[in-house]
N, C-alpha and C positions, 0 to 999 in steps of 0.2 A: 962645262958643257956635258961632258960624259956622265957626270954624277946626276945631272938633271934628267937625262934620258933614262938612266937606270931606275931613278925614283919613280918616273912616270910609268915605266914598264911594270914595276912591282905593284904600283897602285892599280893598274889595269888588270893585272893577274889576280889581285885580291878581290877586285870587283866582280870578276868572272866567277871566282869560287863562291862568293856570297850569293851571286845570282843563281848559281847551280844549286846551292843548298836551299835557297828559297823555293826553287822549283820542285826539289825533292819533297820539301815539307808540304807543299800544296798538294802534291800527288798523294802523299800518305793521308792527308786530311780528307781529300776527296774519297779515297778508298775506305777510310773509317766511316765517313758519312754514308756511303753506299751500303756498307755492312750493317750499320745501325738501322737504316731505312728498311733493308731486307728483313732484319730480325723483327722490327716493328710490324712489318706486313705479315710475317709468318705468325707472330703472336696474335694479331688481329684475326687472321684467317682461322687459327686454331680455336680462338674464343668463339667466333661465329659458328664453327663446325660443332663445337660442344653444345652451344645453345640450340642449334638445329636438331642434334640428336636427342637432347633432352625434351624438346618440344614434340618431336615425333613419338618418343616413348609415352609422353603424357597423352597425346591424341590416341595412340593405340590402346593405352590402358583405359581411357574413358570409353572408347569404342567397345572394348571387351565388356566393361561394366554394363553399358547400355544393352548390348546383345544378350548378356546373361539375364538382365532384368526383364527384357522382352520375352525371353524363353520361359522364365518363371511365371510371368503373367499369362502367357499363352497356355501353359499347363493348368493353371488354376481355372481359366475360362473353360478349357476343355472338360475338366472334371465337373464343373458346375453344369455344363450342357448335358453330360452323360447322366448325372444325378437327376436332372430335371426330366430327361427322357424316360429313365427307369421309373420315376415316380408317376409320370403320366401313364405309362404302360400298365403299372400296377393298379392305378385307379380306374383305368379304362376296362379292365377285365371284370365283367359282370359275373357274380357268383351264380352257380347252377342250382343252388339250394338256399332256402331261407335260413340264415345263421345269425346268431347273436354277434354283436361287435367284438365280444371277447373270445369268440371261437377261433382256435388256431387254424390257419390255412392248410396245415399239414394233416388234418384229421381225415380219416377214410371217407370215401365217397359213398353216399347212401343210394344213389340212383342205380336201379337194377331190379332183378327179380329175386325174391327171397322165399324159401320154403320155411314155414313157421309151424313148430310143434308146440302145442299147449298141453299142460298137465294141471288141472284144477285141484284144489285142496281135497275134494271128495273123490279124487282118483279118475274122473272123466278126462278123456283125451280128445283133442280136436286138432285137425290139420288144415292149414290154410296156405294160400300163396299171396304174398304181398308184393305188388309191383310199384316201386318208388319212381316217380317221374319228376320232371323239373318243376321249379317254383312251388315245392312243397305238396304237390298233388300226387295221387296214386290210386290204386284199387286193391280191395280185399276180395279174394276168391275162396269160397269154401270148397275144400277137396273132399267131397262126400258124394257118392253116386246116387244116394236116395233122393235128394232134392231134384236132380235132373230127371229122374224117373217119374216124379210127380209134377214136373213142370214148375217147380218153385225156383225163385231167383237164387243164384249162387255167386253173384259178383256185385260189389257195392263200391261207391266212391269213398276214398279215404284221404287223409292228409298226414303230413309228417313234418317234424322240425328237428334240427340239430341243436344241442345245448352245449354246456361247458364240459370240458374234460371227456370228450368222446361220448357224451350222453346223447341219446336219441329217443324221440317219442313219436309213435304213429298210432292212429286210431281210425275207427269207422264203424258204421252199422253192420249188423250181421243177423242172420236168422238160422239158429241151430234146429235140427230136426228133433222132435220129441216123439218117439215111437215111429210109426209108419206115416202118420198124417199130421201130427201136431207140430207146431212151430214155436220156438222160443226166441222172440225178437229182442234185441238189445244192442248195446254199444260196447265194443271192445277198445280198451286203452292199453297200449303196450309202452312200458317205460324200461328201457334197457341201456346197455353200454356195449361199445365195440370191444370185444375181446381180441379180435384180429380184424383185418380189413374185410374178411369174409364171414365173420361170425359175430352175432349179437345175442346176448343173454340178458334176462331181466325178469320183471314181474308183470303180470297182466291182470286186468280187472274187467269183469263182464257185468254191466249194469242192465237188468231187464227193463224193458219199456212198458210191460203190461203187469198190473198188480203191484202189490206192496212187498214183493219178495226182496231180500237183501242181495247185495252184489256178491258175485262169486270171485274169488281170488285164486291165483295160481302162478305158475312160472312158465316161461317160454324160452325157446331157442330158435333163432332164425339163421339159416345158412344160405349164403348166396349161391344161386344156380350157376 
């Protein structure tokens, strides 16, 4: 009887130990499962965070490229507008004198009053004043007191043009005095070049209107007043 009780007690003790071991194993298994789930969650969150950062960088990079492209396009459009305005302003400026298309816009201005000294080949000298006006118009005035004393004309309409390489031509009718009462009517043609903005030198030709006399040639110097 005693042996049977001892065997029963030992069996119950062994069952308790086994039950405790099973409980311990279950607790460890649950702990490992929780750790694994936590690690999986952390890895998933880390992967998501990396993808989010990469996506944000891509968006920022694309935004920078778009802004840079828009800035470049704006600069090109602004330059085109400025160029168009400058061209329109240049075309809108009407020239103050009749010039050839090949004339440089930097050439001296002809408009103004010029004192002209003529020396013909025979040694005769004449003094005139040429006033250049706009649109190629002007006047020639004879600086000789004798015509005024006799009531003769001293001023005539003239014209002028600018050519290539600072060349200039101006011409007009004139009447020189011959003696005290005689008149020598003809046409003066001046062909010269700007030496400076205020000095023109060149050749002159006087063609008489009366008779079969030949033209007279000489040189001239025109100084701006």
